[in-house]
TORNU-97572 format. One record per atom (N, C-alpha, C, O): residue number from 1; residue in three letters; atom name; y, x, z. Coordinates in pm, whole numbers, plus 50000, padded with zeros to 5 digits. Layout:
BEGIN
PT  num  residuo  atomo     py     px     pz
PT  NUM      ala     CA      Y      X      Z
...
% end
This chain:
BEGIN
PT  num  residuo  atomo     py     px     pz
PT    1      met      N  11783  59659  24492
PT    1      met     CA  11703  59693  24376
PT    1      met      C  11785  59675  24248
PT    1      met      O  11769  59750  24152
PT    2      gly      N  11872  59574  24248
PT    2      gly     CA  11954  59550  24130
PT    2      gly      C  12042  59669  24097
PT    2      gly      O  12063  59700  23979
PT    3      leu      N  12095  59736  24200
PT    3      leu     CA  12178  59854  24177
PT    3      leu      C  12097  59969  24118
PT    3      leu      O  12153  60060  24056
PT    4      cys      N  11967  59966  24138
PT    4      cys     CA  11878  60069  24084
PT    4      cys      C  11823  60028  23946
PT    4      cys      O  11729  60088  23895
PT    5      lys      N  11885  59927  23889
PT    5      lys     CA  11846  59877  23756
PT    5      lys      C  11708  59814  23755
PT    5      lys      O  11646  59803  23650
PT    6      arg      N  11659  59771  23871
PT    6      arg     CA  11534  59698  23878
PT    6      arg      C  11570  59550  23885
PT    6      arg      O  11661  59510  23957
PT    7      asn      N  11496  59470  23809
PT    7      asn     CA  11524  59327  23808
PT    7      asn      C  11396  59249  23786
PT    7      asn      O  11288  59307  23775
PT    8      ile      N  11408  59118  23780
PT    8      ile     CA  11290  59033  23769
PT    8      ile      C  11218  59051  23635
PT    8      ile      O  11102  59011  23622
PT    9      asn      N  11285  59110  23538
PT    9      asn     CA  11224  59129  23406
PT    9      asn      C  11152  59262  23390
PT    9      asn      O  11067  59275  23303
PT   10      asn      N  11185  59361  23473
PT   10      asn     CA  11121  59492  23455
PT   10      asn      C  11047  59542  23579
PT   10      asn      O  11000  59656  23582
PT   11      ser      N  11036  59457  23681
PT   11      ser     CA  10965  59499  23802
PT   11      ser      C  10890  59380  23862
PT   11      ser      O  10950  59279  23899
PT   12      lys      N  10759  59394  23872
PT   12      lys     CA  10679  59289  23935
PT   12      lys      C  10714  59273  24082
PT   12      lys      O  10711  59162  24135
PT   13      val      N  10746  59383  24147
PT   13      val     CA  10782  59378  24288
PT   13      val      C  10910  59297  24306
PT   13      val      O  10916  59208  24392
PT   14      val      N  11012  59325  24225
PT   14      val     CA  11138  59253  24235
PT   14      val      C  11117  59105  24202
PT   14      val      O  11173  59018  24270
PT   15      ala      N  11037  59076  24100
PT   15      ala     CA  11008  58937  24065
PT   15      ala      C  10939  58865  24181
PT   15      ala      O  10969  58749  24210
PT   16      ser      N  10847  58933  24246
PT   16      ser     CA  10776  58874  24361
PT   16      ser      C  10871  58850  24478
PT   16      ser      O  10864  58746  24544
PT   17      val      N  10959  58946  24504
PT   17      val     CA  11055  58931  24615
PT   17      val      C  11152  58817  24585
PT   17      val      O  11185  58739  24674
PT   18      ala      N  11199  58807  24461
PT   18      ala     CA  11290  58698  24423
PT   18      ala      C  11220  58563  24440
PT   18      ala      O  11279  58467  24491
PT   19      glu      N  11096  58555  24399
PT   19      glu     CA  11019  58431  24414
PT   19      glu      C  11001  58398  24563
PT   19      glu      O  11012  58282  24603
PT   20      trp      N  10974  58500  24643
PT   20      trp     CA  10960  58481  24788
PT   20      trp      C  11090  58425  24847
PT   20      trp      O  11086  58331  24927
PT   21      leu      N  11204  58483  24808
PT   21      leu     CA  11332  58438  24862
PT   21      leu      C  11366  58297  24815
PT   21      leu      O  11419  58216  24892
PT   22      leu      N  11335  58266  24690
PT   22      leu     CA  11359  58131  24640
PT   22      leu      C  11278  58026  24715
PT   22      leu      O  11320  57912  24729
PT   23      asn      N  11162  58066  24764
PT   23      asn     CA  11073  57973  24834
PT   23      asn      C  11063  58002  24983
PT   23      asn      O  10968  57958  25049
PT   24      his      N  11158  58075  25035
PT   24      his     CA  11157  58115  25176
PT   24      his      C  11167  57993  25267
PT   24      his      O  11236  57896  25234
PT   25      pro      N  11098  57996  25380
PT   25      pro     CA  11104  57883  25474
PT   25      pro      C  11246  57855  25525
PT   25      pro      O  11274  57743  25570
PT   26      asn      N  11336  57952  25519
PT   26      asn     CA  11474  57929  25563
PT   26      asn      C  11559  57862  25457
PT   26      asn      O  11677  57834  25480
PT   27      tyr      N  11500  57834  25340
PT   27      tyr     CA  11574  57755  25241
PT   27      tyr      C  11565  57609  25282
PT   27      tyr      O  11455  57555  25297
PT   28      asn      N  11678  57547  25300
PT   28      asn     CA  11686  57408  25343
PT   28      asn      C  11699  57321  25218
PT   28      asn      O  11808  57306  25162
PT   29      glu      N  11588  57264  25176
PT   29      glu     CA  11584  57184  25052
PT   29      glu      C  11683  57067  25057
PT   29      glu      O  11750  57039  24958
PT   30      arg      N  11691  57001  25171
PT   30      arg     CA  11777  56884  25183
PT   30      arg      C  11925  56921  25166
PT   30      arg      O  12000  56848  25100
PT   31      asn      N  11966  57033  25225
PT   31      asn     CA  12107  57073  25220
PT   31      asn      C  12140  57172  25109
PT   31      asn      O  12257  57197  25081
PT   32      gly      N  12037  57227  25047
PT   32      gly     CA  12062  57322  24938
PT   32      gly      C  12123  57452  24987
PT   32      gly      O  12215  57505  24924
PT   33      cys      N  12073  57504  25098
PT   33      cys     CA  12126  57630  25149
PT   33      cys      C  12016  57707  25219
PT   33      cys      O  11911  57653  25252
PT   34      trp      N  12042  57835  25241
PT   34      trp     CA  11953  57918  25321
PT   34      trp      C  12012  57923  25460
PT   34      trp      O  12133  57939  25477
PT   35      thr      N  11927  57910  25560
PT   35      thr     CA  11975  57920  25697
PT   35      thr      C  11941  58058  25750
PT   35      thr      O  11854  58127  25698
PT   36      ser      N  12011  58097  25852
PT   36      ser     CA  11993  58229  25909
PT   36      ser      C  11862  58239  25985
PT   36      ser      O  11821  58145  26054
PT   37      gly      N  11798  58352  25971
PT   37      gly     CA  11679  58380  26050
PT   37      gly      C  11712  58466  26170
PT   37      gly      O  11623  58514  26240
PT   38      thr      N  11842  58486  26194
PT   38      thr     CA  11886  58575  26302
PT   38      thr      C  11961  58499  26411
PT   38      thr      O  12042  58557  26483
PT   39      gly      N  11933  58371  26422
PT   39      gly     CA  12003  58292  26523
PT   39      gly      C  12148  58273  26486
PT   39      gly      O  12180  58239  26372
PT   40      glu      N  12236  58296  26582
PT   40      glu     CA  12378  58274  26559
PT   40      glu      C  12449  58395  26498
PT   40      glu      O  12569  58392  26473
PT   41      trp      N  12374  58502  26475
PT   41      trp     CA  12435  58624  26421
PT   41      trp      C  12497  58598  26283
PT   41      trp      O  12605  58650  26253
PT   42      asn      N  12430  58520  26200
PT   42      asn     CA  12480  58488  26066
PT   42      asn      C  12496  58338  26052
PT   42      asn      O  12409  58260  26090
PT   43      his      N  12609  58297  25995
PT   43      his     CA  12637  58157  25967
PT   43      his      C  12557  58116  25844
PT   43      his      O  12521  58201  25762
PT   44      trp      N  12528  57986  25830
PT   44      trp     CA  12449  57940  25715
PT   44      trp      C  12514  57978  25583
PT   44      trp      O  12443  58012  25488
PT   45      phe      N  12649  57974  25574
PT   45      phe     CA  12708  58005  25444
PT   45      phe      C  12701  58155  25413
PT   45      phe      O  12700  58194  25297
PT   46      glu      N  12696  58238  25517
PT   46      glu     CA  12673  58380  25492
PT   46      glu      C  12529  58403  25445
PT   46      glu      O  12505  58479  25351
PT   47      ala      N  12433  58336  25511
PT   47      ala     CA  12293  58350  25469
PT   47      ala      C  12274  58300  25326
PT   47      ala      O  12200  58361  25248
PT   48      thr      N  12340  58190  25291
PT   48      thr     CA  12331  58137  25155
PT   48      thr      C  12394  58234  25055
PT   48      thr      O  12337  58260  24949
PT   49      ala      N  12510  58288  25090
PT   49      ala     CA  12576  58384  25002
PT   49      ala      C  12491  58510  24984
PT   49      ala      O  12480  58562  24874
PT   50      leu      N  12430  58558  25092
PT   50      leu     CA  12343  58675  25083
PT   50      leu      C  12224  58649  24991
PT   50      leu      O  12190  58733  24908
PT   51      ala      N  12162  58533  25005
PT   51      ala     CA  12047  58499  24920
PT   51      ala      C  12090  58489  24773
PT   51      ala      O  12024  58545  24685
PT   52      ile      N  12198  58419  24746
PT   52      ile     CA  12245  58405  24608
PT   52      ile      C  12281  58540  24549
PT   52      ile      O  12245  58570  24436
PT   53      ser      N  12352  58622  24626
PT   53      ser     CA  12391  58754  24579
PT   53      ser      C  12269  58838  24543
PT   53      ser      O  12266  58903  24439
PT   54      ala      N  12170  58837  24632
PT   54      ala     CA  12048  58915  24606
PT   54      ala      C  11977  58864  24482
PT   54      ala      O  11932  58944  24399
PT   55      leu      N  11965  58734  24468
PT   55      leu     CA  11892  58676  24355
PT   55      leu      C  11964  58700  24222
PT   55      leu      O  11902  58743  24125
PT   56      val      N  12092  58672  24219
PT   56      val     CA  12169  58694  24096
PT   56      val      C  12172  58843  24063
PT   56      val      O  12168  58882  23946
PT   57      gly      N  12180  58926  24166
PT   57      gly     CA  12185  59071  24147
PT   57      gly      C  12061  59131  24083
PT   57      gly      O  12067  59240  24026
PT   58      val      N  11949  59059  24091
PT   58      val     CA  11826  59110  24028
PT   58      val      C  11786  59027  23907
PT   58      val      O  11673  59035  23859
PT   59      gly      N  11880  58947  23858
PT   59      gly     CA  11857  58880  23730
PT   59      gly      C  11815  58735  23734
PT   59      gly      O  11789  58677  23629
PT   60      val      N  11807  58673  23852
PT   60      val     CA  11779  58530  23855
PT   60      val      C  11906  58459  23806
PT   60      val      O  12016  58490  23851
PT   61      ser      N  11889  58367  23714
PT   61      ser     CA  12004  58299  23654
PT   61      ser      C  12083  58221  23758
PT   61      ser      O  12026  58157  23846
PT   62      his      N  12215  58229  23746
PT   62      his     CA  12299  58150  23836
PT   62      his      C  12284  58001  23806
PT   62      his      O  12337  57916  23878
PT   63      glu      N  12211  57969  23700
PT   63      glu     CA  12184  57829  23666
PT   63      glu      C  12052  57780  23726
PT   63      glu      O  12015  57664  23707
PT   64      his      N  11980  57866  23798
PT   64      his     CA  11858  57823  23867
PT   64      his      C  11896  57709  23962
PT   64      his      O  11999  57717  24029
PT   65      pro      N  11815  57603  23969
PT   65      pro     CA  11852  57486  24051
PT   65      pro      C  11885  57519  24198
PT   65      pro      O  11978  57462  24253
PT   66      lys      N  11811  57608  24260
PT   66      lys     CA  11839  57640  24401
PT   66      lys      C  11968  57719  24414
PT   66      lys      O  12042  57700  24511
PT   67      ile      N  11995  57806  24320
PT   67      ile     CA  12121  57880  24324
PT   67      ile      C  12238  57785  24297
PT   67      ile      O  12341  57794  24363
PT   68      gln      N  12221  57695  24202
PT   68      gln     CA  12326  57597  24175
PT   68      gln      C  12355  57511  24298
PT   68      gln      O  12471  57485  24330
PT   69      arg      N  12250  57466  24366
PT   69      arg     CA  12270  57386  24488
PT   69      arg      C  12341  57468  24595
PT   69      arg      O  12427  57417  24666
PT   70      gly      N  12304  57595  24606
PT   70      gly     CA  12370  57682  24702
PT   70      gly      C  12518  57700  24670
PT   70      gly      O  12603  57696  24758
PT   71      ile      N  12548  57720  24541
PT   71      ile     CA  12688  57735  24497
PT   71      ile      C  12764  57607  24526
PT   71      ile      O  12875  57611  24579
PT   72      glu      N  12705  57493  24490
PT   72      glu     CA  12771  57364  24517
PT   72      glu      C  12797  57347  24666
PT   72      glu      O  12903  57297  24705
PT   73      asn      N  12702  57386  24748
PT   73      asn     CA  12716  57375  24893
PT   73      asn      C  12829  57466  24943
PT   73      asn      O  12910  57425  25025
PT   74      leu      N  12832  57589  24893
PT   74      leu     CA  12941  57680  24933
PT   74      leu      C  13077  57622  24894
PT   74      leu      O  13169  57621  24975
PT   75      leu      N  13088  57573  24771
PT   75      leu     CA  13216  57518  24726
PT   75      leu      C  13255  57393  24805
PT   75      leu      O  13372  57374  24837
PT   76      ala      N  13157  57309  24837
PT   76      ala     CA  13186  57187  24913
PT   76      ala      C  13231  57219  25056
PT   76      ala      O  13298  57138  25120
PT   77      asn      N  13195  57337  25105
PT   77      asn     CA  13229  57376  25242
PT   77      asn      C  13321  57498  25245
PT   77      asn      O  13321  57574  25343
PT   78      lys      N  13399  57517  25140
PT   78      lys     CA  13484  57636  25131
PT   78      lys      C  13587  57643  25243
PT   78      lys      O  13640  57751  25271
PT   79      asn      N  13614  57531  25308
PT   79      asn     CA  13706  57534  25423
PT   79      asn      C  13650  57622  25536
PT   79      asn      O  13727  57672  25618
PT   80      cys      N  13517  57640  25540
PT   80      cys     CA  13456  57727  25642
PT   80      cys      C  13497  57873  25622
PT   80      cys      O  13501  57950  25719
PT   81      phe      N  13527  57912  25499
PT   81      phe     CA  13555  58053  25468
PT   81      phe      C  13674  58108  25547
PT   81      phe      O  13680  58227  25576
PT   82      thr      N  13767  58020  25581
PT   82      thr     CA  13888  58066  25649
PT   82      thr      C  13892  58023  25796
PT   82      thr      O  13995  58038  25862
PT   83      ser      N  13782  57972  25847
PT   83      ser     CA  13776  57933  25988
PT   83      ser      C  13785  58058  26076
PT   83      ser      O  13741  58166  26036
PT   84      pro      N  13843  58044  26195
PT   84      pro     CA  13852  58160  26285
PT   84      pro      C  13715  58224  26309
PT   84      pro      O  13616  58156  26333
PT   85      asn      N  13713  58355  26300
PT   85      asn     CA  13594  58438  26319
PT   85      asn      C  13490  58424  26207
PT   85      asn      O  13379  58475  26220
PT   86      met      N  13525  58357  26099
PT   86      met     CA  13436  58343  25984
PT   86      met      C  13495  58410  25860
PT   86      met      O  13436  58404  25752
PT   87      glu      N  13610  58473  25875
PT   87      glu     CA  13682  58526  25760
PT   87      glu      C  13602  58629  25682
PT   87      glu      O  13599  58625  25559
PT   88      leu      N  13536  58721  25751
PT   88      leu     CA  13460  58825  25681
PT   88      leu      C  13342  58765  25605
PT   88      leu      O  13311  58807  25493
PT   89      asp      N  13277  58666  25666
PT   89      asp     CA  13169  58595  25597
PT   89      asp      C  13226  58517  25477
PT   89      asp      O  13162  58509  25372
PT   90      gly      N  13344  58462  25494
PT   90      gly     CA  13408  58388  25386
PT   90      gly      C  13440  58477  25267
PT   90      gly      O  13422  58436  25152
PT   91      ile      N  13485  58599  25294
PT   91      ile     CA  13513  58693  25186
PT   91      ile      C  13384  58726  25111
PT   91      ile      O  13383  58731  24988
PT   92      phe      N  13276  58746  25185
PT   92      phe     CA  13149  58775  25118
PT   92      phe      C  13104  58654  25036
PT   92      phe      O  13052  58672  24925
PT   93      ala      N  13122  58534  25087
PT   93      ala     CA  13085  58414  25012
PT   93      ala      C  13164  58406  24881
PT   93      ala      O  13109  58371  24777
PT   94      ile      N  13292  58439  24887
PT   94      ile     CA  13375  58436  24766
PT   94      ile      C  13331  58545  24669
PT   94      ile      O  13327  58521  24548
PT   95      gln      N  13296  58663  24719
PT   95      gln     CA  13243  58767  24631
PT   95      gln      C  13116  58718  24561
PT   95      gln      O  13096  58744  24442
PT   96      thr      N  13032  58649  24634
PT   96      thr     CA  12908  58597  24578
PT   96      thr      C  12937  58492  24472
PT   96      thr      O  12872  58491  24367
PT   97      leu      N  13033  58405  24497
PT   97      leu     CA  13072  58306  24396
PT   97      leu      C  13121  58376  24270
PT   97      leu      O  13092  58332  24159
PT   98      ser      N  13195  58483  24288
PT   98      ser     CA  13243  58562  24175
PT   98      ser      C  13126  58621  24098
PT   98      ser      O  13123  58617  23975
PT   99      gln      N  13030  58676  24169
PT   99      gln     CA  12911  58736  24109
PT   99      gln      C  12831  58631  24031
PT   99      gln      O  12767  58664  23930
PT  100      ala      N  12834  58507  24077
PT  100      ala     CA  12760  58398  24013
PT  100      ala      C  12843  58328  23905
PT  100      ala      O  12808  58218  23861
PT  101      asp      N  12953  58391  23864
PT  101      asp     CA  13038  58340  23756
PT  101      asp      C  13102  58205  23784
PT  101      asp      O  13123  58126  23692
PT  102      val      N  13134  58178  23910
PT  102      val     CA  13207  58058  23946
PT  102      val      C  13354  58082  23913
PT  102      val      O  13404  58194  23930
PT  103      asn      N  13423  57980  23866
PT  103      asn     CA  13566  57990  23839
PT  103      asn      C  13638  58014  23971
PT  103      asn      O  13643  57925  24056
PT  104      leu      N  13692  58133  23989
PT  104      leu     CA  13754  58171  24116
PT  104      leu      C  13879  58090  24148
PT  104      leu      O  13924  58088  24263
PT  105      phe      N  13935  58024  24049
PT  105      phe     CA  14052  57941  24077
PT  105      phe      C  14013  57819  24161
PT  105      phe      O  14100  57751  24216
PT  106      glu      N  13882  57790  24171
PT  106      glu     CA  13835  57683  24260
PT  106      glu      C  13849  57723  24407
PT  106      glu      O  13849  57636  24494
PT  107      val      N  13861  57851  24434
PT  107      val     CA  13876  57899  24572
PT  107      val      C  14003  57984  24588
PT  107      val      O  14010  58069  24677
PT  108      gln      N  14101  57960  24503
PT  108      gln     CA  14221  58044  24507
PT  108      gln      C  14298  58029  24638
PT  108      gln      O  14357  58126  24686
PT  109      asn      N  14300  57911  24697
PT  109      asn     CA  14370  57895  24825
PT  109      asn      C  14301  57974  24936
PT  109      asn      O  14367  58034  25021
PT  110      glu      N  14169  57973  24934
PT  110      glu     CA  14093  58050  25033
PT  110      glu      C  14114  58201  25011
PT  110      glu      O  14126  58276  25108
PT  111      ile      N  14118  58243  24885
PT  111      ile     CA  14143  58385  24855
PT  111      ile      C  14280  58425  24907
PT  111      ile      O  14296  58531  24967
PT  112      lys      N  14379  58340  24883
PT  112      lys     CA  14515  58369  24931
PT  112      lys      C  14517  58379  25084
PT  112      lys      O  14573  58474  25139
PT  113      thr      N  14457  58282  25150
PT  113      thr     CA  14454  58283  25297
PT  113      thr      C  14382  58406  25350
PT  113      thr      O  14429  58470  25445
PT  114      leu      N  14269  58439  25290
PT  114      leu     CA  14192  58555  25338
PT  114      leu      C  14262  58687  25308
PT  114      leu      O  14254  58780  25388
PT  115      ser      N  14331  58696  25196
PT  115      ser     CA  14404  58820  25168
PT  115      ser      C  14520  58836  25266
PT  115      ser      O  14550  58948  25309
PT  116      glu      N  14585  58726  25302
PT  116      glu     CA  14691  58732  25404
PT  116      glu      C  14631  58771  25539
PT  116      glu      O  14690  58850  25613
PT  117      trp      N  14515  58715  25572
PT  117      trp     CA  14448  58748  25698
PT  117      trp      C  14414  58896  25702
PT  117      trp      O  14431  58961  25805
PT  118      met      N  14365  58951  25591
PT  118      met     CA  14328  59094  25587
PT  118      met      C  14447  59184  25616
PT  118      met      O  14432  59290  25677
PT  119      thr      N  14565  59143  25573
PT  119      thr     CA  14683  59228  25590
PT  119      thr      C  14760  59201  25719
PT  119      thr      O  14848  59279  25756
PT  120      thr      N  14728  59091  25788
PT  120      thr     CA  14807  59059  25907
PT  120      thr      C  14726  59045  26035
PT  120      thr      O  14776  59077  26143
PT  121      lys      N  14603  58997  26025
PT  121      lys     CA  14529  58964  26147
PT  121      lys      C  14396  59036  26163
PT  121      lys      O  14341  59039  26274
PT  122      ala      N  14343  59093  26058
PT  122      ala     CA  14213  59159  26067
PT  122      ala      C  14220  59275  26166
PT  122      ala      O  14324  59338  26183
PT  123      asp      N  14110  59301  26231
PT  123      asp     CA  14102  59404  26335
PT  123      asp      C  14081  59542  26271
PT  123      asp      O  13970  59595  26274
PT  124      trp      N  14186  59598  26213
PT  124      trp     CA  14176  59729  26146
PT  124      trp      C  14147  59841  26244
PT  124      trp      O  14094  59945  26205
PT  125      glu      N  14181  59822  26370
PT  125      glu     CA  14151  59924  26471
PT  125      glu      C  14000  59942  26488
PT  125      glu      O  13953  60048  26529
PT  126      ser      N  13923  59837  26456
PT  126      ser     CA  13778  59844  26476
PT  126      ser      C  13711  59947  26384
PT  126      ser      O  13600  59990  26411
PT  127      ile      N  13779  59985  26274
PT  127      ile     CA  13716  60082  26185
PT  127      ile      C  13713  60222  26246
PT  127      ile      O  13645  60311  26196
PT  128      lys      N  13788  60241  26354
PT  128      lys     CA  13789  60370  26423
PT  128      lys      C  13683  60378  26531
PT  128      lys      O  13664  60483  26593
PT  129      lys      N  13613  60266  26554
PT  129      lys     CA  13515  60259  26662
PT  129      lys      C  13376  60241  26603
PT  129      lys      O  13360  60201  26488
PT  130      thr      N  13276  60271  26683
PT  130      thr     CA  13138  60250  26638
PT  130      thr      C  13095  60107  26670
PT  130      thr      O  13158  60038  26750
PT  131      ser      N  12988  60066  26607
PT  131      ser     CA  12936  59932  26634
PT  131      ser      C  12888  59920  26779
PT  131      ser      O  12886  59810  26834
PT  132      ala      N  12851  60031  26839
PT  132      ala     CA  12810  60029  26980
PT  132      ala      C  12929  59992  27070
PT  132      ala      O  12911  59933  27177
PT  133      asp      N  13050  60029  27027
PT  133      asp     CA  13171  59998  27104
PT  133      asp      C  13217  59853  27084
PT  133      asp      O  13263  59789  27178
PT  134      thr      N  13203  59804  26962
PT  134      thr     CA  13261  59672  26930
PT  134      thr      C  13159  59560  26921
PT  134      thr      O  13195  59443  26923
PT  135      phe      N  13031  59596  26913
PT  135      phe     CA  12924  59499  26890
PT  135      phe      C  12944  59424  26757
PT  135      phe      O  12902  59310  26742
PT  136      lys      N  13009  59491  26662
PT  136      lys     CA  13031  59437  26528
PT  136      lys      C  12989  59544  26428
PT  136      lys      O  12973  59661  26463
PT  137      gln      N  12970  59502  26304
PT  137      gln     CA  12941  59598  26198
PT  137      gln      C  13068  59680  26174
PT  137      gln      O  13171  59624  26137
PT  138      ser      N  13060  59810  26193
PT  138      ser     CA  13180  59894  26189
PT  138      ser      C  13242  59905  26050
PT  138      ser      O  13360  59937  26039
PT  139      cys      N  13167  59880  25946
PT  139      cys     CA  13221  59894  25811
PT  139      cys      C  13265  59760  25752
PT  139      cys      O  13311  59756  25638
PT  140      gln      N  13252  59653  25827
PT  140      gln     CA  13275  59520  25772
PT  140      gln      C  13420  59498  25727
PT  140      gln      O  13442  59436  25623
PT  141      ile      N  13517  59546  25801
PT  141      ile     CA  13657  59525  25764
PT  141      ile      C  13688  59596  25632
PT  141      ile      O  13746  59535  25542
PT  142      ser      N  13650  59723  25620
PT  142      ser     CA  13682  59796  25496
PT  142      ser      C  13605  59740  25378
PT  142      ser      O  13659  59734  25268
PT  143      gln      N  13480  59698  25397
PT  143      gln     CA  13405  59636  25288
PT  143      gln      C  13468  59504  25246
PT  143      gln      O  13475  59473  25127
PT  144      ser      N  13513  59428  25342
PT  144      ser     CA  13576  59300  25311
PT  144      ser      C  13708  59320  25238
PT  144      ser      O  13741  59244  25147
PT  145      ala      N  13784  59421  25278
PT  145      ala     CA  13910  59449  25208
PT  145      ala      C  13882  59485  25062
PT  145      ala      O  13950  59437  24972
PT  146      ala      N  13782  59569  25040
PT  146      ala     CA  13745  59604  24903
PT  146      ala      C  13699  59481  24827
PT  146      ala      O  13730  59464  24710
PT  147      gly      N  13625  59394  24894
PT  147      gly     CA  13574  59273  24830
PT  147      gly      C  13684  59178  24788
PT  147      gly      O  13679  59124  24678
PT  148      ile      N  13784  59157  24873
PT  148      ile     CA  13890  59063  24839
PT  148      ile      C  13976  59120  24727
PT  148      ile      O  14024  59045  24641
PT  149      val      N  13997  59251  24726
PT  149      val     CA  14072  59314  24616
PT  149      val      C  13994  59300  24485
PT  149      val      O  14052  59269  24381
PT  150      glu      N  13864  59322  24489
PT  150      glu     CA  13779  59308  24370
PT  150      glu      C  13790  59166  24312
PT  150      glu      O  13804  59150  24191
PT  151      val      N  13782  59066  24397
PT  151      val     CA  13790  58927  24353
PT  151      val      C  13928  58897  24294
PT  151      val      O  13939  58831  24191
PT  152      met      N  14031  58946  24361
PT  152      met     CA  14167  58922  24310
PT  152      met      C  14188  58987  24174
PT  152      met      O  14251  58928  24086
PT  153      trp      N  14136  59108  24155
PT  153      trp     CA  14149  59174  24025
PT  153      trp      C  14074  59096  23917
PT  153      trp      O  14121  59086  23804
PT  154      lys      N  13959  59042  23952
PT  154      lys     CA  13884  58962  23856
PT  154      lys      C  13967  58841  23812
PT  154      lys      O  13966  58804  23695
PT  155      met      N  14039  58781  23906
PT  155      met     CA  14125  58667  23872
PT  155      met      C  14240  58711  23782
PT  155      met      O  14276  58640  23687
PT  156      val      N  14299  58827  23810
PT  156      val     CA  14408  58878  23727
PT  156      val      C  14359  58904  23585
PT  156      val      O  14424  58866  23488
PT  157      ile      N  14244  58968  23574
PT  157      ile     CA  14188  58998  23442
PT  157      ile      C  14159  58868  23368
PT  157      ile      O  14193  58855  23250
PT  158      tyr      N  14096  58772  23436
PT  158      tyr     CA  14064  58645  23372
PT  158      tyr      C  14192  58576  23327
PT  158      tyr      O  14197  58521  23216
PT  159      ser      N  14296  58577  23411
PT  159      ser     CA  14423  58513  23376
PT  159      ser      C  14486  58579  23254
PT  159      ser      O  14536  58510  23166
PT  160      ser      N  14484  58713  23250
PT  160      ser     CA  14546  58781  23136
PT  160      ser      C  14465  58757  23009
PT  160      ser      O  14523  58747  22901
PT  161      trp      N  14331  58748  23020
PT  161      trp     CA  14250  58719  22902
PT  161      trp      C  14275  58578  22854
PT  161      trp      O  14279  58553  22733
PT  162      ser      N  14292  58483  22947
PT  162      ser     CA  14306  58343  22907
PT  162      ser      C  14438  58320  22835
PT  162      ser      O  14453  58222  22762
PT  163      ile      N  14533  58409  22854
PT  163      ile     CA  14659  58397  22781
PT  163      ile      C  14637  58435  22635
PT  163      ile      O  14701  58378  22546
PT  164      arg      N  14548  58530  22610
PT  164      arg     CA  14526  58580  22475
PT  164      arg      C  14412  58513  22399
PT  164      arg      O  14405  58522  22277
PT  165      phe      N  14324  58444  22471
PT  165      phe     CA  14205  58387  22409
PT  165      phe      C  14187  58242  22447
PT  165      phe      O  14235  58197  22551
PT  166      thr      N  14116  58167  22363
PT  166      thr     CA  14077  58032  22400
PT  166      thr      C  13963  58042  22501
PT  166      thr      O  13904  58148  22517
PT  167      glu      N  13932  57931  22568
PT  167      glu     CA  13822  57933  22666
PT  167      glu      C  13690  57970  22600
PT  167      glu      O  13612  58046  22656
PT  168      gly      N  13665  57917  22480
PT  168      gly     CA  13541  57949  22409
PT  168      gly      C  13532  58097  22375
PT  168      gly      O  13424  58156  22386
PT  169      glu      N  13643  58156  22334
PT  169      glu     CA  13644  58300  22304
PT  169      glu      C  13620  58381  22431
PT  169      glu      O  13550  58482  22428
PT  170      leu      N  13678  58336  22543
PT  170      leu     CA  13658  58406  22670
PT  170      leu      C  13512  58403  22711
PT  170      leu      O  13457  58504  22754
PT  171      val      N  13449  58287  22699
PT  171      val     CA  13308  58275  22735
PT  171      val      C  13225  58370  22650
PT  171      val      O  13135  58436  22702
PT  172      ser      N  13254  58378  22520
PT  172      ser     CA  13182  58469  22432
PT  172      ser      C  13203  58615  22472
PT  172      ser      O  13109  58694  22471
PT  173      leu      N  13327  58651  22507
PT  173      leu     CA  13355  58788  22549
PT  173      leu      C  13281  58823  22677
PT  173      leu      O  13223  58930  22687
PT  174      val      N  13284  58733  22775
PT  174      val     CA  13218  58759  22903
PT  174      val      C  13068  58771  22884
PT  174      val      O  13005  58860  22941
PT  175      lys      N  13009  58683  22804
PT  175      lys     CA  12865  58688  22782
PT  175      lys      C  12823  58813  22706
PT  175      lys      O  12713  58864  22726
PT  176      ser      N  12912  58863  22617
PT  176      ser     CA  12877  58983  22542
PT  176      ser      C  12902  59110  22622
PT  176      ser      O  12860  59218  22583
PT  177      gly      N  12973  59096  22735
PT  177      gly     CA  12999  59212  22820
PT  177      gly      C  13118  59294  22774
PT  177      gly      O  13136  59406  22821
PT  178      ser      N  13199  59241  22684
PT  178      ser     CA  13316  59316  22635
PT  178      ser      C  13425  59318  22739
PT  178      ser      O  13531  59376  22716
% end
């Protein structure tokens, strides 16, 4: 809905769905994360990243307490992002942290590891097969590659801006959308 310019401020439906997700039974209050409703198909940090991405994407502030707890949980467990067979979920988690305006330099080692993984170990042959053949999402590798490049470019842009501006000026520029 966010891509369609619908958000919590201009759509009652979107506001209701955001409220539903914020109060969903799969939100683990004690741990500050969303758990998967699909069994082992999705890891908790992927479910948390998906929830945060959806909420921030429709205008819920990244400063909302549940989103902040989710971000803190992701950052505290960032070592999971590069665990074997979790790399694609890790890339999505990093994209979500980027979307929530987290300083990406907090996960720069994970970004480096995942970008190396994308170019050396990722199953690029799987993009030629259907999900029926691989039992995996057939577009996941190419989407993840685009995601890691997007995050890396954001870091490059931020780095080049920080050379020319003070941190306060950067915050003002980002908030104004310049």
